[in-house]
C-alpha positions as CSV (number, residue, x, y, z in Angstrom):
1,M,66.3,3.7,-21.8
2,I,66.6,1.0,-19.2
3,R,63.1,-0.2,-20.2
4,S,64.2,-0.8,-23.7
5,L,67.2,-2.8,-22.6
6,T,65.0,-4.9,-20.3
7,S,62.5,-5.6,-23.1
8,G,65.3,-6.5,-25.5
9,V,66.8,-9.0,-23.0
10,S,63.4,-10.6,-22.4
11,G,63.0,-11.0,-26.1
12,L,66.4,-12.6,-26.5
13,R,65.9,-15.0,-23.6
14,N,62.5,-16.2,-24.7
15,H,63.2,-16.5,-28.4
16,Q,66.1,-18.7,-27.3
17,V,63.5,-20.9,-25.5
18,R,61.4,-21.1,-28.6
19,M,64.5,-22.1,-30.7
20,D,65.3,-24.8,-28.1
21,V,61.8,-26.3,-28.6
22,I,62.1,-26.1,-32.4
23,A,65.5,-27.8,-32.2
24,N,64.0,-30.6,-30.1
25,N,61.2,-31.1,-32.6
26,I,63.6,-31.4,-35.5
27,A,65.9,-33.7,-33.5
28,N,62.9,-36.0,-33.0
29,V,61.5,-35.9,-36.5
30,N,62.1,-39.7,-36.8
31,T,61.3,-40.6,-33.2
32,T,58.4,-43.1,-33.0
33,A,55.1,-41.5,-31.9
34,F,56.9,-38.2,-30.9
35,K,54.6,-35.2,-30.5
36,A,55.9,-31.8,-31.4
37,G,56.1,-28.9,-29.0
38,R,55.0,-25.3,-29.5
39,V,55.9,-22.1,-27.6
40,N,53.4,-19.3,-27.0
41,F,54.5,-15.9,-25.9
42,Q,52.7,-13.3,-23.8
43,E,53.4,-9.7,-22.9
44,I,54.4,-8.9,-19.3
45,L,53.7,-5.9,-17.1
46,S,53.2,-2.4,-18.5
47,Q,54.2,0.7,-16.7
48,N,51.6,3.5,-16.4
49,I,52.9,6.8,-17.5
50,R,49.5,8.4,-17.3
51,G,46.3,7.0,-15.9
52,T,42.9,7.3,-17.6
53,S,40.2,9.8,-16.6
54,A,36.5,9.6,-16.8
55,S,34.6,11.8,-19.3
56,T,32.8,14.9,-17.9
57,I,30.4,17.2,-19.7
58,G,32.2,19.0,-22.5
59,V,35.5,17.3,-21.8
60,D,36.8,14.2,-23.6
61,S,38.1,11.3,-21.6
62,I,41.9,10.8,-21.4
63,N,43.2,7.5,-22.4
64,P,45.9,5.8,-20.4
65,A,49.6,5.9,-21.5
66,Q,51.5,2.7,-20.9
67,I,54.9,1.4,-21.8
68,G,55.4,-2.4,-22.1
69,L,58.3,-4.0,-20.3
70,G,58.9,-7.0,-22.5
71,M,57.5,-10.5,-23.0
72,S,57.7,-14.0,-21.5
73,V,56.8,-17.6,-22.3
74,Q,53.1,-18.2,-21.8
75,S,53.1,-21.9,-22.4
76,I,54.9,-24.8,-24.0
77,D,52.3,-27.0,-25.5
78,I,52.4,-30.6,-26.7
79,L,50.6,-31.0,-30.1
80,F,48.9,-34.4,-30.0
81,G,47.9,-34.5,-33.6
82,Q,48.0,-37.9,-35.3
83,G,51.3,-38.9,-36.8
84,A,51.6,-40.9,-40.0
85,L,51.5,-44.7,-39.7
86,T,54.3,-46.8,-41.2
87,T,54.0,-50.5,-41.9
88,T,56.6,-52.7,-40.3
89,Y,55.0,-56.2,-40.8
90,R,55.9,-57.1,-37.2
91,V,52.9,-58.3,-35.3
92,L,54.0,-56.9,-32.0
93,D,54.4,-53.4,-33.5
94,M,51.1,-51.6,-32.8
95,A,49.9,-48.2,-33.7
96,I,46.8,-46.3,-32.5
97,D,44.8,-44.9,-35.4
98,G,42.9,-42.2,-33.6
99,N,42.7,-41.1,-30.0
100,G,44.2,-42.7,-26.9
101,F,47.3,-44.1,-25.3
102,F,48.7,-47.4,-24.3
103,R,48.8,-47.7,-20.6
104,L,52.0,-49.2,-19.1
105,G,52.6,-50.3,-15.5
106,K,55.8,-50.6,-13.4
107,Y,55.5,-53.7,-11.2
108,S,57.0,-54.6,-7.9
109,D,56.2,-57.5,-5.5
110,E,53.3,-55.4,-4.2
111,G,51.8,-55.0,-7.7
112,I,51.7,-51.9,-9.9
113,I,53.5,-48.9,-8.3
114,E,53.5,-46.5,-11.2
115,Y,51.4,-45.9,-14.4
116,Y,52.6,-44.4,-17.6
117,Y,51.1,-43.5,-21.0
118,T,52.7,-43.9,-24.4
119,R,51.8,-43.9,-28.1
120,D,54.9,-45.9,-28.9
121,G,53.6,-49.4,-29.7
122,A,56.9,-51.2,-30.3
123,F,56.2,-54.1,-27.8
124,Y,58.0,-57.4,-27.0
125,V,57.3,-60.6,-25.1
126,D,59.7,-61.2,-22.2
127,N,60.9,-64.6,-21.0
128,D,57.9,-65.1,-18.7
129,G,55.5,-64.5,-21.5
130,Y,54.4,-61.0,-20.6
131,L,53.8,-58.2,-23.1
132,V,56.2,-55.4,-22.3
133,S,57.6,-52.2,-23.8
134,S,61.2,-51.7,-25.0
135,G,61.9,-50.3,-21.5
136,G,60.5,-53.4,-19.7
137,L,57.3,-51.8,-18.6
138,H,54.2,-54.1,-18.7
139,V,51.5,-53.4,-21.2
140,L,48.1,-53.2,-19.4
141,G,44.8,-54.6,-20.4
142,V,42.7,-57.7,-19.6
143,G,44.5,-61.0,-19.3
144,Q,43.2,-64.6,-20.0
145,N,41.7,-64.9,-16.6
146,G,40.4,-61.4,-16.3
147,A,36.8,-62.0,-17.6
148,S,35.4,-60.6,-14.4
149,W,36.5,-57.2,-15.5
150,L,34.5,-57.5,-18.8
151,T,30.7,-56.9,-19.1
152,E,28.3,-57.2,-22.0
153,D,28.0,-54.0,-24.0
154,A,25.9,-53.4,-27.1
155,I,28.2,-50.8,-28.6
156,K,30.6,-53.0,-30.5
157,T,30.5,-56.7,-31.3
158,V,33.9,-58.4,-31.1
159,V,34.1,-62.1,-32.4
160,N,30.5,-62.8,-31.6
161,R,30.9,-61.2,-28.1
162,T,30.7,-57.7,-26.8
163,Y,33.2,-56.2,-24.4
164,S,33.3,-53.2,-22.1
165,V,35.4,-52.6,-19.0
166,E,34.1,-52.5,-15.5
167,A,34.5,-49.2,-13.6
168,G,37.5,-49.1,-11.3
169,F,39.6,-51.5,-13.3
170,S,43.0,-49.9,-14.1
171,G,44.4,-52.8,-16.0
172,E,46.5,-55.9,-15.4
173,R,49.5,-57.4,-17.0
174,I,49.0,-59.2,-20.3
175,R,50.5,-62.7,-20.4
176,L,50.6,-64.5,-23.7
177,F,52.1,-67.8,-22.6
178,D,53.3,-69.5,-19.5
179,P,56.7,-71.3,-20.1
180,S,56.3,-73.1,-16.7
181,G,53.0,-74.7,-17.7
182,V,51.4,-73.9,-14.4
183,D,48.5,-71.8,-15.8
184,P,46.2,-74.2,-17.7
185,G,44.5,-71.4,-19.5
186,L,47.7,-70.4,-21.4
187,E,50.0,-72.1,-23.9
188,N,53.5,-73.0,-22.7
189,N,55.1,-71.5,-25.8
190,L,54.4,-69.0,-28.5
191,T,54.5,-69.9,-32.2
192,T,51.9,-67.7,-33.9
193,L,50.2,-64.5,-32.8
194,R,47.3,-62.4,-34.2
195,I,46.0,-59.1,-32.9
196,D,42.8,-57.6,-34.2
197,P,41.7,-53.9,-34.4
198,N,39.8,-54.3,-31.2
199,G,42.9,-55.3,-29.2
200,L,42.0,-59.0,-28.9
201,I,45.1,-61.2,-29.0
202,F,45.0,-64.8,-30.2
203,V,48.0,-67.1,-29.9
204,N,48.9,-70.4,-31.7
205,G,45.8,-70.3,-33.9
206,R,43.3,-70.6,-31.0
207,T,39.9,-69.0,-31.4
208,D,39.6,-67.9,-27.7
209,R,41.4,-64.8,-26.7
210,A,44.7,-64.9,-24.8
211,A,44.4,-61.2,-23.8
212,L,42.7,-57.9,-24.6
213,I,44.8,-54.7,-25.0
214,L,43.0,-51.6,-23.7
215,I,43.4,-48.0,-24.8
216,D,43.0,-45.0,-22.6
217,N,41.4,-42.0,-24.4
218,Y,42.6,-39.5,-21.8
219,G,40.4,-36.4,-22.1
220,N,43.0,-33.7,-21.5
221,P,46.4,-35.0,-22.9
222,E,47.9,-31.5,-22.9
223,N,48.4,-31.7,-19.1
224,L,50.5,-34.8,-19.3
225,T,54.2,-34.5,-18.5
226,R,56.9,-35.8,-20.7
227,L,59.2,-38.2,-19.0
228,G,61.5,-39.2,-21.8
229,G,61.6,-42.7,-23.4
230,N,58.4,-41.8,-25.2
231,L,56.5,-41.9,-21.9
232,Y,54.1,-39.5,-20.3
233,E,53.3,-39.2,-16.6
234,V,49.7,-40.2,-15.7
235,P,47.9,-37.7,-13.4
236,L,46.9,-39.1,-10.1
237,R,43.5,-38.8,-8.5
238,G,43.8,-35.7,-6.4
239,Q,45.6,-36.4,-3.1
240,N,45.1,-40.1,-3.4
241,A,48.4,-41.8,-2.7
242,E,47.4,-44.9,-4.8
243,P,48.7,-44.8,-8.3
244,T,45.3,-45.1,-9.9
245,P,44.7,-43.1,-13.1
246,Y,41.5,-41.7,-14.3
247,N,39.4,-44.4,-16.1
248,E,36.8,-42.3,-17.9
249,G,38.3,-43.0,-21.3
250,W,39.7,-46.5,-20.5
251,G,38.3,-49.1,-22.8
252,V,38.3,-51.4,-25.8
253,P,39.9,-50.1,-29.0
254,D,37.5,-48.9,-31.7
255,S,34.5,-49.7,-29.4
256,G,32.6,-46.4,-29.8
257,G,34.0,-44.9,-26.6
258,G,36.4,-42.6,-28.4
259,Q,39.3,-44.9,-28.4
260,G,41.2,-45.3,-31.6
261,R,41.6,-48.4,-33.7
262,L,44.5,-50.7,-33.0
263,V,46.7,-51.4,-36.0
264,S,49.1,-54.4,-35.7
265,G,52.2,-54.5,-37.9
266,A,52.6,-50.7,-37.9
267,L,54.0,-47.9,-35.9
268,E,53.1,-44.2,-35.5
269,M,55.7,-41.8,-36.7
270,S,56.5,-38.4,-35.4
271,N,54.0,-35.6,-36.1
272,V,56.7,-33.0,-36.6
273,D,56.1,-30.9,-39.8
274,L,59.6,-30.0,-41.0
275,S,58.4,-27.3,-43.3
276,A,56.5,-25.6,-40.4
277,E,59.5,-26.0,-38.1
278,F,61.9,-24.4,-40.6
279,A,59.5,-21.5,-41.1
280,N,59.3,-21.1,-37.3
281,M,63.0,-21.2,-37.1
282,I,63.3,-18.3,-39.5
283,T,60.8,-16.1,-37.7
284,T,62.4,-17.0,-34.3
285,Q,65.9,-16.1,-35.7
286,R,64.6,-12.8,-37.0
287,G,62.9,-12.0,-33.7
288,F,66.2,-12.8,-31.9
289,Q,68.1,-10.6,-34.2
290,A,65.6,-7.7,-33.8
291,N,65.8,-7.9,-30.1
292,A,69.6,-8.0,-30.2
293,R,69.5,-4.9,-32.4
294,V,67.3,-3.1,-29.8
295,I,69.9,-3.7,-27.2
296,T,72.7,-2.5,-29.5
297,V,70.8,0.7,-30.4
298,S,69.9,1.4,-26.7
299,D,73.5,1.0,-25.8
300,E,74.5,3.5,-28.5
301,M,71.9,6.0,-27.3
302,L,73.2,5.7,-23.7
303,Q,76.7,6.3,-25.1
304,E,75.5,9.5,-26.8
305,L,74.0,10.6,-23.6
306,I,77.3,10.0,-21.7
307,N,79.2,11.9,-24.4
308,L,77.1,15.0,-23.9
309,K,79.2,15.9,-20.9
310,R,82.4,16.0,-22.9
């Protein structure tokens, strides 16, 4: 009898977890680039009432008799399916059509101290001319003076040139103009801006690039950790204290390396499927109710057992 109560309680507890994830999905149905979550269950320990025995001549084998002790959460996955793209007509709004993430960096006087991933491409230009996220993190890629990080590559031709990224390059800040006028390679203001599907940025009608946005096609996105603010934590290289992320998928958008195409003037919407979420909500509610009923019936049976003495 105690086993049924324990199983019922585990069902209640973990169906509540599933409902929490469903509620979070529905709450973020209009969050830019949000990726839905999914809960998977697993059974837990089973108690052996009778063990199995090997078959002997003329005697059938005896199968084991086990009683399950409930269930638990096996995993809470992030579903990284592509969300729909919506047109905004704002040049600095960027969506990734395909695989990959924008890489963001948090800077200090010593340089980059933290890396982040995001699919939210609502970017801005700060007062110093740097391309930043809504939270002030710097968008990483190759700047005007970062040609040493680019090599010739026959995979994809971009404006009569071919680009690939040198191994070991984790990205640098992208500066579109220099209001101080100190950098001769940059304009001192920003009047017009164009971004092509390969991430090349052109300012003020110039034909030479001001910067190149890179995309990281991280091979195992399911092991990223949500941090809030549409950010994901970048796994570090083993025990290395340096905040250097893996670079196997780091490269030019739409260049044949698995990175998606960059779409300027659009944002990726949430990939939450409301019809599926409401169906999951119904099955989760019924599972919760059924487990609550198991507890109620078990309690009634215990009450009958106690009443036998009267």
